[in-house]
N, C-alpha and C positions, 0 to 999 in steps of 0.2 A: 531364766525363761521369760520373766517379765520384760526384760530389756529387749529380747527378740520380738516379743509381741508388739511393743511400742514401735520398733523400727519397721515392722511389716505394715502396721496400720498407717504410719505417716509417709511411707515411701511413695504411694501414688500421688499424693498432693505435691511432693517435691518434684516428681517427674513431670507432672502436668505444667507446672509454673517454672520451668527451669530457666527461662530467660527474663521473666518479669514484665512489668508494665512500663510505659514510657509516655512522654509528651512530645509530639512531632513539632516541627518548626511552624506549622500552621496553627498551633495551640490546641489541637485535638488530642484527647487521651487515646492511647492505643496500647498494643501489646507487642513485645519483641518475639517475632516468629520468623520462620523462613520466608523468603520472598515468594517462593512457589506456593506455599500454603496461603499466604496473604492474597495472592492473585486468585487462587481457587475459591476463596471466600468473598471475592468481589471487593477487596480492600485496596488501599494505596500504600506502597512502601515509601518511607522517607530514608534516603541513603546517607543521612548526616552523622553517622557513627554514634547513634543514641543508645545502642544496645551492645551488650557483651557478645563476643563470638566473632566469627568471620563475616565477610561482606554479604553472605547470604542470609544473615540474621539482621533484620531491620525493623524499625518501628512501623507497625501496620495500623492504619486508621481506616474507619469505615464511613459509610454514607450517612446522610441525614435521613430521618424517618419520622413517622407519626405513630403514636401509640394507639391502642385500641379505642381510646376516647377522642382521638383526633388531635392530641397535643403534640406539637413538633418537638423533636429532640435529635440526638445523634447517637448512632450505634457506637458502643465502646465496651470495654471489659466491665463486668458488673462490679469488680473491685474498685474501679475508679469513678463509679457513678455517684454523683452527689444527690441525685433525686431518687425516684423509684424506678426499679426495673419492671418491665412489662412482660408478663409470662406468655404473651401471645406468639412468641417466636418470630418476631419481625426482623431480627438482625441475624447475621451469620454467626 
């Protein structure tokens, strides 16, 4: 029963991050998601075979932004952020 509980608790995190993070040819950190999802989030897909899966899964990077204090940065997955993430929901 304990093994089943652990599997159920960890399954959502595995499903969410199934393709992982990437670094596009432009040097920006991104995430491996479908090109249609990237487009719907306002991102740019890099077709350079940086991600596992078929050609519809590509490295998606996002725009530059300013945080709630006016400091410039770039939108990226929080897992790849070297600074602080801003909770103001400024990125997709």
